[in-house]
C-alpha positions, -999 to +999 in steps of 0.1 A: +238+301-441+237+280-473+261+293-500+271+324-483+306+335-496+324+359-470+343+384-498+382+388-487+388+424-477+349+434-487+333+465-478+310+491-489+320+489-525+317+451-530+285+453-547+281+463-582+279+496-592+293+512-562+323+536-557+337+554-526+364+577-512+376+588-479+399+621-476+412+644-451+397+676-451+414+689-417+382+688-399+398+669-371+427+680-352+449+653-362+459+644-395+431+618-404+406+612-433+375+629-421+353+632-452+337+601-471+315+598-499+297+568-513+281+566-548+259+544-569+260+540-608+222+541-604+195+556-581+179+528-557+159+518-529+170+529-495+162+525-461+175+536-427+169+537-388+179+564-365+188+573-330+159+578-304+177+603-285+154+636-286+184+656-290+193+647-326+219+661-350+206+678-381+218+653-404+190+631-390+163+654-400+178+659-435+184+622-442+145+612-431+132+639-453+154+628-481+142+593-476+106+599-475+105+585-512+125+554-501+152+562-526+187+574-529+221+572-548+248+588-525+262+592-492+281+618-479+298+618-442+319+638-421+335+627-387+354+651-361+323+673-360+285+660-351+269+692-366+246+688-335+232+713-312+239+742-341+202+754-345+193+765-378+227+769-392+234+733-382+205+722-404+213+746-433+251+730-433+237+695-434+214+706-465+245+721-479+266+689-476+241+670-499+238+702-523+277+702-527+278+665-535+250+668-559+269+697-577+300+683-580+287+646-588+264+662-617+249+634-637+216+642-627+223+636-588+198+654-568+205+668-534+172+649-523+190+616-534+218+621-509+219+607-473+241+627-450+255+616-417+281+634-392+300+620-361+322+638-336+321+668-311+286+684-305+279+720-303+308+732-328+298+746-361+310+728-393+339+742-408+319+742-443+351+755-464+370+723-454+339+702-458+331+716-494+368+710-502+370+675-485+337+666-506+352+678-539+385+658-533+366+627-524+342+629-555+369+635-580+392+603-568+363+577-558+367+547-572+357+509-565+392+508-544+383+538-522+360+516-501+386+513-473+394+550-472+357+558-466+357+534-437+388+551-423+372+583-427+340+577-407+362+566-377+365+588-344+375+570-317+376+535-331+407+517-330+400+492-356+382+499-392+349+478-395+340+463-429+326+432-441+308+420-474+294+388-484+279+371-518+246+348-519+227+337-549+188+348-555+170+332-584+204+322-599+220+357-597+251+364-576+241+392-550+264+412-530+260+429-495+288+454-480+291+475-453+311+496-432+305+509-395+320+533-368+315+533-331+335+524-300+320+547-274+284+562-266+271+525-279+237+515-260+207+494-272+186+522-288+189+521-325+215+526-337+242+544-314+266+542-343+270+550-379+265+523-402+263+520-441+253+491-460+252+488-497+239+460-520+232+455-557+200+433-549+167+444-565+145+451-537+115+473-529+121+501-504+092+491-484+103+456-481+139+466-474+127+493-447+111+463-431+140+441-432+165+469-420+142+473-387+141+436-381+180+431-386+186+464-363+166+447-337+187+413-339+220+432-342+227+470-333+201+469-309+217+441-288+249+459-281+262+482-253+296+497-243+287+525-219+252+531-218+248+562-237+230+570-270+244+594-293+227+622-311+239+613-346+231+575-349+222+560-380+218+527-401+211+532-438+212+509-464+213+517-502+205+491-530+208+497-568+193+465-581+221+459-605+223+423-596+196+416-618+176+393-597+137+395-596+127+426-574+122+412-537+089+430-528+074+404-501+092+401-469+078+368-464+092+354-497+119+329-498+143+352-515+135+382-487+144+354-460+175+345-479+187+386-485+174+390-446+198+360-434+226+377-452+218+412-441+215+398-404+249+383-407+264+416-420+248+436-394+256+413-365+295+408-377+292+449-375+279+450-342+302+426-327+332+446-342+319+477-326+313+461-294+350+448-294+363+480-301+347+498-272+368+525-258+399+509-239+382+474-242+399+445-238+372+419-241+340+412-262+315+400-240+285+380-253+257+373-232+231+345-242+199+340-225+185+306-232+151+290-224+131+322-216+092+321-213+092+349-243+116+365-266+112+400-254+124+384-216+153+370-233+164+402-250+159+427-221+180+403-197+206+398-220+208+437-228+207+446-191+236+421-183+260+437-211+251+473-198+261+462-164+288+483-153+294+461-123+295+431-147+318+451-174+343+456-146+345+422-133+351+408-164+380+435-169+393+424-139+389+386-146+367+382-113+340+354-116+317+373-097+281+355-109+263+375-082+266+406-107+251+389-134+223+377-119+216+411-102+217+427-136+191+403-150+169+411-117+169+448-124+161+444-160+122+446-155+117+413-170+095+388-153+114+352-144+120+330-116+154+339-100+154+304-081+156+283-115+184+304-131+218+286-141+248+308-148+278+298-168+310+316-176+320+298-209+318+263-202+323+267-162+286+264-144+291+291-115+254+290-102+226+265-103+186+274-097+199+309-085+229+298-060+264+293-061+283+262-069+315+249-056+334+258-092+368+255-102+381+290-097+411+288-118+390+276-147+366+304-141+392+330-144+405+312-174+372+319-192+374+355-182+408+359-196+394+349-232+393+379-259+358+368-261+340+361-228+307+340-230+281+344-203+250+320-204+219+325-184+196+296-189+161+305-173+146+273-177+111+288-182+104+284-220+122+280-255+132+313-264+167+327-265+185+360-273+222+372-277+234+405-266+271+420-271+291+445-249+327+449-236+345+450-204+349+485-188+388+497-185+408+524-171+413+535-207+376+544-212+380+570-187+411+583-202+398+584-238+368+604-228+383+625-200+401+646-229+378+636-259+380+671-275+418+675-271 
């Protein structure tokens, strides 16, 4: 992207007017940060996309209600407890988290301007005394330097903290977009299967922002898979305060909107790849490229099917160039295509042509599968459309992590 600057050590507080903090409230059994807050100096436009799971955590309902007017000012998140399947008490506790933050903040902050999210074990009531204490501590210590702590506080089984920020120029004004994410298991293409929070100082209308966020999610978080599960708490939320001073972006077809969208897409795709690479017990990021499809949806469906294939994921873990599993996953995807025209590549090594195997260099193919980032390409030779999806290998560690998740 022209004139996009990647901000070193950037994250959720890189944009103007944002502060954050993450603290340990002892919600988790281990001594780790588990309460995060993000705050904007100014109330601004907000947009979000949520899980498609019919079993939804209370925070999803509360946040949807609070964002009905397209405006927000703060975010509060807890990890270690999903506050899902807790009935009326769960809803009451999610509302209470927004009220507690508003009360501690003062300064005219309304609970209706607070986004709330939770992640962790399902079916266990929130320890609200700990939550309240954690919110209080986070608010009184928050700062621009607190963004990294906030990113640590939203993690559960993640091995790596996921943060990124960029700067672009719109109408001569520097505009920043920053974000943080959590996710390493229960990741599957069905928005969003993780928690992702984005902040920006761009001036943008909330309806326009919502459209751009949904489009961006379809290109990024809806194109990753770790284990085929879709969580109860998944959320992508974006908060903008307009402090960059650019002319407000209201038309998603305008040049300014396209420039903003390109940067937002970059942020989300990079975070999506971080999540896929950090899949529980994963050793490899798998990138599946589908080329020359008859239409965009065909390319998307096939790419997602291959990244979701447990047999393909296991083959990558074992460095086995078993290309038949790849073509098989494309075949059961539900997309219409001609298998007799498909070429398959592992990295730069072609392993199948026109739906049939080739005499390829086995050693070279194995070396491609030993790379940290494994690239699988399917050329359908049926059109001009393409799509990319991301996933990870399936290892012994995945079973170990999820066999004792609550302990």
